[in-house]
C-alpha positions as CSV (number, residue, x, y, z in Angstrom):
1,M,38.9,41.8,-16.4
2,A,40.7,44.8,-17.7
3,R,43.9,46.5,-16.9
4,V,41.7,49.7,-16.8
5,P,39.6,49.7,-13.7
6,A,37.0,52.0,-15.3
7,V,36.6,49.7,-18.0
8,S,36.0,46.9,-15.5
9,E,33.6,49.1,-13.6
10,A,31.7,49.9,-16.5
11,L,31.4,46.3,-17.6
12,A,30.2,45.3,-14.2
13,R,27.8,47.7,-14.1
14,C,26.3,47.2,-17.4
15,L,25.8,43.3,-16.3
16,R,24.6,43.9,-12.8
17,D,22.1,46.6,-13.7
18,E,21.4,45.4,-17.1
19,C,21.5,48.8,-18.5
20,E,23.6,50.9,-21.2
21,V,26.5,52.9,-19.7
22,E,28.3,55.8,-21.3
23,M,31.5,57.5,-19.9
24,E,34.5,59.4,-20.7
25,I,38.1,58.1,-19.5
26,R,41.0,60.0,-19.2
27,R,44.5,57.9,-19.0
28,T,48.1,58.9,-19.3
29,G,50.1,57.2,-22.0
30,E,53.7,55.8,-21.5
31,D,54.7,58.9,-23.2
32,G,53.4,60.9,-20.5
33,K,50.3,62.6,-22.7
34,E,46.6,62.4,-21.6
35,R,44.4,60.1,-23.7
36,I,40.6,60.6,-23.8
37,I,38.5,57.6,-24.5
38,E,34.6,57.6,-24.6
39,L,33.1,54.1,-23.6
40,Y,29.8,52.8,-24.5
41,G,28.4,49.8,-23.4
42,S,25.0,47.6,-23.8
43,P,24.1,44.5,-21.8
44,L,23.5,41.3,-24.1
45,G,20.9,38.6,-23.1
46,A,17.7,37.2,-23.4
47,N,14.9,36.3,-21.2
48,G,16.0,38.9,-18.7
49,S,19.5,37.1,-17.8
50,P,22.4,39.0,-19.0
51,G,24.6,36.8,-21.2
52,G,27.3,39.1,-21.7
53,A,28.1,42.8,-22.7
54,V,29.6,44.8,-25.7
55,L,31.9,47.6,-24.6
56,V,32.8,50.1,-27.6
57,L,35.7,52.2,-26.9
58,H,36.7,55.5,-29.2
59,E,39.9,57.3,-28.7
60,V,38.6,61.0,-28.8
61,T,41.6,63.1,-27.9
62,E,42.3,64.9,-31.1
63,L,38.6,65.4,-31.4
64,R,38.3,67.0,-28.0
65,R,41.2,69.1,-28.7
66,L,39.8,70.5,-32.1
67,E,36.6,71.4,-30.0
68,H,38.6,73.7,-27.7
69,I,40.6,75.7,-30.3
């Protein structure tokens, strides 16, 4: 589903449990720098059957850095 296991896990949990998910993912880029991604997911569906999900990812590395100054 995705190259990042945490994204696949979030999608699977969102669909399986029919619940919203929120998590922070830390990844090291090809340049060796750490990136921080916030993930929000919400199931889509009607009549109790999941029809899919929407995942929104925000890259918040710089925001986190500024919070710690």
